[in-house]
C-alpha positions in Angstrom: 116.2 53.0 94.8 119.8 53.5 95.9 121.0 55.9 98.4 118.8 57.3 101.0 116.5 60.0 100.8 115.3 62.3 103.9 112.1 63.8 104.0 111.3 67.2 106.2 107.5 68.1 107.0 106.0 71.1 108.4 102.6 72.1 109.2 101.6 74.3 106.6 101.6 78.4 106.6 101.7 80.7 103.9 101.7 84.7 104.3 101.9 86.8 101.2 102.4 90.6 100.7 100.8 92.7 97.6 102.3 95.8 96.1 102.0 97.8 93.3 104.4 98.8 91.0 104.3 102.8 91.3 106.4 104.8 93.4 103.4 107.2 95.0 105.7 110.3 95.1 107.3 110.4 91.6 104.7 108.4 90.1 107.2 106.4 88.2 107.2 102.7 87.9 109.7 100.7 89.8 111.0 97.4 88.1 111.4 93.8 89.2 115.3 94.0 89.5 114.6 96.8 92.1 112.0 94.8 94.1 114.6 91.9 94.0 117.0 94.2 95.0 115.4 95.4 98.1 114.1 92.2 99.4 117.5 90.7 99.2 118.6 94.1 101.4 115.7 93.3 104.1 116.6 89.5 103.9 120.5 90.4 104.4 119.6 92.6 107.5 117.5 89.8 109.1 119.0 86.9 111.4 117.3 83.9 110.1 117.4 83.4 106.4 113.6 83.6 104.6 113.0 82.8 101.5 110.1 84.5 99.3 108.8 83.4 96.1 108.3 86.5 93.8 105.1 86.7 91.2 103.8 89.4 88.9 100.2 90.3 89.1 97.4 92.7 88.2 94.8 94.7 90.5 92.1 95.6 88.7 89.2 98.1 90.2 86.6 98.5 87.6 87.3 99.7 84.5 89.3 102.7 85.6 91.8 101.5 87.9 94.8 98.7 86.9 97.9 98.2 88.6 100.5 95.7 87.8 102.3 94.8 91.0 103.8 92.1 92.8 102.9 89.1 95.3 105.4 88.1 97.4 104.9 84.6 99.3 106.8 83.1 102.4 105.9 79.6 103.4 107.1 77.6 106.7 109.6 75.9 104.2 110.5 72.5 106.0 114.4 73.1 105.3 114.5 76.5 107.4 111.0 75.4 110.0 110.7 79.1 110.9 107.8 79.4 113.3 104.3 81.1 112.1 105.2 84.3 114.2 108.9 84.2 112.7 107.0 84.1 109.5 104.9 86.9 110.3 107.4 89.2 112.0 109.5 88.8 108.6 106.8 89.7 106.4 105.5 92.5 108.7 109.1 93.8 108.4 109.6 93.6 104.2 106.5 95.2 104.3 107.2 98.2 106.1 110.8 98.4 104.1 108.9 98.0 101.0 106.4 100.6 102.1 109.4 103.1 103.0 111.8 102.3 100.1 109.0 102.1 97.4 107.0 105.1 98.6 103.9 103.1 98.1 100.6 104.3 100.0 99.6 101.0 101.4 100.7 97.5 101.3 98.3 94.6 102.3 99.4 91.3 103.8 97.5 88.4 103.9 97.8 84.6 106.3 95.2 82.2 107.3 93.7 84.2 109.9 93.8 87.6 109.1 94.5 90.7 106.6 96.6 93.5 107.3 97.0 97.0 105.5 100.0 99.1 106.0 99.3 102.4 105.4 102.5 104.8 104.6 101.9 108.4 107.1 101.8 111.4 104.8 103.6 114.2 106.1 
Protein backbone atom coordinates (compact mmCIF):
# COMPACT_ATOMS: atom_id res chain seq x y z
CA UNK A 1 0.00 0.00 0.00
CA UNK A 2 1.53 3.30 -1.02
CA UNK A 3 1.07 6.63 0.73
CA UNK A 4 -0.13 7.24 4.23
CA UNK A 5 -3.50 6.93 5.79
CA UNK A 6 -4.77 8.73 8.87
CA UNK A 7 -7.34 7.18 11.12
CA UNK A 8 -9.38 9.23 13.58
CA UNK A 9 -11.62 7.62 16.19
CA UNK A 10 -14.23 8.91 18.61
CA UNK A 11 -16.48 7.20 21.10
CA UNK A 12 -19.76 6.45 19.36
CA UNK A 13 -22.54 8.93 20.11
CA UNK A 14 -25.65 9.58 18.05
CA UNK A 15 -28.74 11.70 18.58
CA UNK A 16 -31.86 11.59 16.42
CA UNK A 17 -34.63 14.08 15.80
CA UNK A 18 -38.04 13.03 14.50
CA UNK A 19 -40.55 15.37 12.86
CA UNK A 20 -43.60 15.01 10.70
CA UNK A 21 -44.16 16.65 7.32
CA UNK A 22 -47.33 18.67 7.95
CA UNK A 23 -47.40 22.34 8.93
CA UNK A 24 -49.96 22.24 11.75
CA UNK A 25 -51.17 25.80 11.13
CA UNK A 26 -51.82 25.46 7.40
CA UNK A 27 -52.36 21.66 7.37
CA UNK A 28 -50.23 21.66 4.21
CA UNK A 29 -47.17 19.43 3.74
CA UNK A 30 -43.67 20.79 3.52
CA UNK A 31 -41.05 19.09 1.42
CA UNK A 32 -37.51 17.77 1.56
CA UNK A 33 -35.98 20.84 -0.08
CA UNK A 34 -37.75 23.07 2.50
CA UNK A 35 -36.32 20.92 5.30
CA UNK A 36 -32.81 21.01 3.82
CA UNK A 37 -33.04 24.80 3.57
CA UNK A 38 -34.13 25.23 7.21
CA UNK A 39 -31.47 22.83 8.47
CA UNK A 40 -28.86 24.75 6.45
CA UNK A 41 -30.02 28.11 7.84
CA UNK A 42 -29.73 26.76 11.36
CA UNK A 43 -26.29 25.23 10.68
CA UNK A 44 -25.09 28.53 9.18
CA UNK A 45 -26.11 30.33 12.38
CA UNK A 46 -23.94 28.05 14.55
CA UNK A 47 -20.30 28.46 15.52
CA UNK A 48 -19.39 24.78 15.05
CA UNK A 49 -19.73 22.80 11.83
CA UNK A 50 -22.21 19.99 12.53
CA UNK A 51 -23.19 17.70 9.64
CA UNK A 52 -26.50 15.83 9.77
CA UNK A 53 -28.06 12.86 8.00
CA UNK A 54 -31.70 13.19 6.86
CA UNK A 55 -33.74 10.04 6.26
CA UNK A 56 -37.41 9.82 5.23
CA UNK A 57 -39.58 7.89 7.68
CA UNK A 58 -43.23 7.05 8.30
CA UNK A 59 -45.05 7.29 11.62
CA UNK A 60 -47.85 4.74 12.12
CA UNK A 61 -50.22 4.70 15.06
CA UNK A 62 -53.03 2.25 14.46
CA UNK A 63 -55.03 2.18 11.24
CA UNK A 64 -56.18 5.80 11.43
CA UNK A 65 -52.89 7.69 11.70
CA UNK A 66 -50.10 7.47 9.16
CA UNK A 67 -47.80 10.41 8.51
CA UNK A 68 -44.62 10.74 6.54
CA UNK A 69 -41.77 12.65 8.08
CA UNK A 70 -38.05 12.65 8.68
CA UNK A 71 -35.39 11.39 11.00
CA UNK A 72 -32.40 13.71 11.35
CA UNK A 73 -29.29 12.16 12.89
CA UNK A 74 -26.11 13.71 14.26
CA UNK A 75 -23.13 11.55 15.13
CA UNK A 76 -19.86 12.22 16.86
CA UNK A 77 -18.18 12.59 13.48
CA UNK A 78 -14.40 12.10 13.93
CA UNK A 79 -13.50 14.86 11.46
CA UNK A 80 -15.24 17.42 13.66
CA UNK A 81 -14.86 15.86 17.15
CA UNK A 82 -17.70 17.58 18.94
CA UNK A 83 -18.41 16.61 22.52
CA UNK A 84 -21.69 15.03 23.54
CA UNK A 85 -22.87 18.29 25.15
CA UNK A 86 -22.23 20.19 21.91
CA UNK A 87 -24.16 17.57 19.95
CA UNK A 88 -27.04 17.65 22.46
CA UNK A 89 -27.12 21.46 22.37
CA UNK A 90 -27.11 21.42 18.56
CA UNK A 91 -30.00 18.95 18.28
CA UNK A 92 -32.02 20.90 20.88
CA UNK A 93 -31.49 24.14 18.97
CA UNK A 94 -32.38 22.45 15.68
CA UNK A 95 -35.52 20.94 17.22
CA UNK A 96 -36.70 24.36 18.43
CA UNK A 97 -35.86 25.97 15.07
CA UNK A 98 -37.81 23.35 13.11
CA UNK A 99 -40.69 23.33 15.61
CA UNK A 100 -41.17 27.07 15.13
CA UNK A 101 -40.51 27.30 11.39
CA UNK A 102 -42.61 24.30 10.34
CA UNK A 103 -45.31 24.92 12.98
CA UNK A 104 -45.00 21.41 14.36
CA UNK A 105 -47.05 20.45 17.41
CA UNK A 106 -44.15 18.39 18.71
CA UNK A 107 -40.69 17.16 17.80
CA UNK A 108 -38.92 14.32 19.58
CA UNK A 109 -35.20 13.79 20.03
CA UNK A 110 -33.50 10.64 21.24
CA UNK A 111 -30.01 10.03 22.58
CA UNK A 112 -28.45 6.96 24.18
CA UNK A 113 -29.77 7.98 27.61
CA UNK A 114 -32.98 9.94 27.08
CA UNK A 115 -35.91 10.86 24.88
CA UNK A 116 -37.09 14.48 24.88
CA UNK A 117 -40.32 15.81 23.37
CA UNK A 118 -40.50 19.51 22.47
CA UNK A 119 -44.03 20.87 22.17
CA UNK A 120 -45.16 24.15 20.70
CA UNK A 121 -47.04 26.48 23.05
CA UNK A 122 -50.50 27.29 21.77
CA UNK A 123 -51.26 31.01 21.88
